[in-house]
C-alpha positions in Angstrom: -56.1 199.5 37.3 -52.7 201.1 37.9 -51.5 200.1 34.4 -49.6 203.2 33.5 -47.7 203.2 36.8 -46.7 199.6 36.2 -45.6 200.4 32.6 -43.4 203.4 33.8 -41.9 201.2 36.5 -41.0 198.5 34.0 -39.3 201.0 31.7 -37.2 202.4 34.6 -36.3 198.9 35.7 -35.1 198.2 32.2 -33.2 201.4 31.9 -31.4 200.9 35.2 -30.5 197.3 34.4 -32.8 195.8 37.1 -35.3 194.1 34.8 -33.7 190.6 35.1 -33.7 190.9 38.9 -37.4 191.9 38.8 -38.3 189.1 36.4 -36.4 186.6 38.7 -38.2 187.8 41.8 -41.7 188.2 40.5 -42.0 185.7 37.7 -39.6 183.1 39.3 -37.1 183.0 36.5 -33.4 182.2 37.3 -31.7 184.6 34.9 -27.9 185.1 35.3 -26.0 188.3 34.8 -25.5 188.0 31.0 -28.9 186.5 30.2 -31.8 188.6 29.0 -35.4 188.4 28.3 -37.5 190.2 25.7 -40.7 191.6 27.4 -43.6 193.1 25.6 -46.2 195.1 27.5 -49.6 195.9 26.1 -53.1 196.7 27.1 -55.8 194.4 25.5 -59.4 195.0 26.3 -58.5 196.6 29.6 -56.1 193.8 30.6 -52.4 194.1 31.0 -50.6 191.6 28.9 -46.9 190.8 29.5 -45.3 188.5 27.0 -41.9 187.3 28.2 -39.5 185.4 25.9 -36.3 184.0 27.2 -34.0 182.4 24.7 -31.2 181.4 27.1 -31.6 177.7 27.7 -35.2 176.6 27.5 -36.6 179.0 24.9 -39.3 179.9 27.4 -42.3 181.9 26.3 -44.8 182.9 28.9 -47.8 185.3 28.7 -49.0 186.9 31.9 -52.4 188.5 31.8 -53.5 190.8 34.6 -57.2 191.1 34.5 -60.0 192.4 36.6 -62.1 189.5 35.6 -61.6 185.8 36.4 -60.5 183.9 33.3 -60.2 180.1 33.2 -57.4 178.7 31.1 -55.5 175.5 30.9 -52.8 176.8 28.6 -49.3 176.3 30.2 -47.9 179.2 28.2 -50.4 181.8 29.6 -50.8 182.7 33.3 -53.9 184.7 34.3 -53.7 186.9 37.3 -57.1 187.9 38.6 -56.4 191.3 40.1 -59.6 191.4 42.1 -59.0 187.9 43.5 -55.4 188.8 44.5 -56.7 192.0 46.2 -59.3 190.1 48.2 -56.8 187.5 49.3 -54.3 190.2 50.3 -57.0 191.8 52.4 -57.5 188.5 54.2 -53.7 188.0 54.6 -53.5 185.1 52.1 -50.9 186.4 49.6 -47.5 184.7 49.6 -46.0 185.2 46.1 -44.7 188.3 44.3 -46.7 187.7 41.1 -49.9 188.0 43.2 -48.5 191.1 44.9 -48.1 192.8 41.5 -51.8 192.0 41.0 -52.6 193.6 44.4 -50.4 196.6 43.5 -52.4 197.1 40.3 -55.6 197.3 42.3 -54.5 199.2 45.4 -55.7 202.7 45.7 -54.2 204.3 48.8 -50.6 205.3 49.2 -50.4 203.4 52.6 -51.6 200.2 51.0 -49.2 200.5 48.1 -46.3 201.1 50.5 -47.1 198.0 52.5 -47.3 195.9 49.3 -44.0 197.3 47.9 -42.2 196.7 51.3 -42.7 192.9 50.6 -40.2 193.0 47.8 -36.6 192.1 48.6 -34.5 194.4 46.4 -34.3 198.0 47.7 -33.6 199.4 44.3 -36.7 197.8 42.9 -38.7 199.0 45.9 -37.5 202.6 45.2 -38.6 202.4 41.6 -42.0 201.0 42.5 -42.5 203.6 45.2 -41.5 206.3 42.7 -44.1 205.2 40.1 -47.0 203.9 42.3 -47.0 206.6 45.0 
């Protein structure tokens, strides 16, 4: 899994003030200019775990786990992203959300494939950072 590439991209997004826009686009938040989230990135048993806490209005806490294995869960606070499943759906042309595209990007191995995935993001600055760290 391309976990270190993802970690480096997240750091640069944060350093350049683009993390909110990334979180809005990928995780479907609606953060405004002066609103912020706390994001924790860690690797647990080979899975990428992102904990996002937003104390703006709703005190939202969500955990996103990117895994190479299917995990069933009914916890509303944790979202599991099966990287292998995302990748197979992408190969069949069945991916339509950015969260799943991150799952595909974590699995993709060729530069051409990564470029095609990154091109599906809307913000050019975010695209540049993803290209820099994944290619």
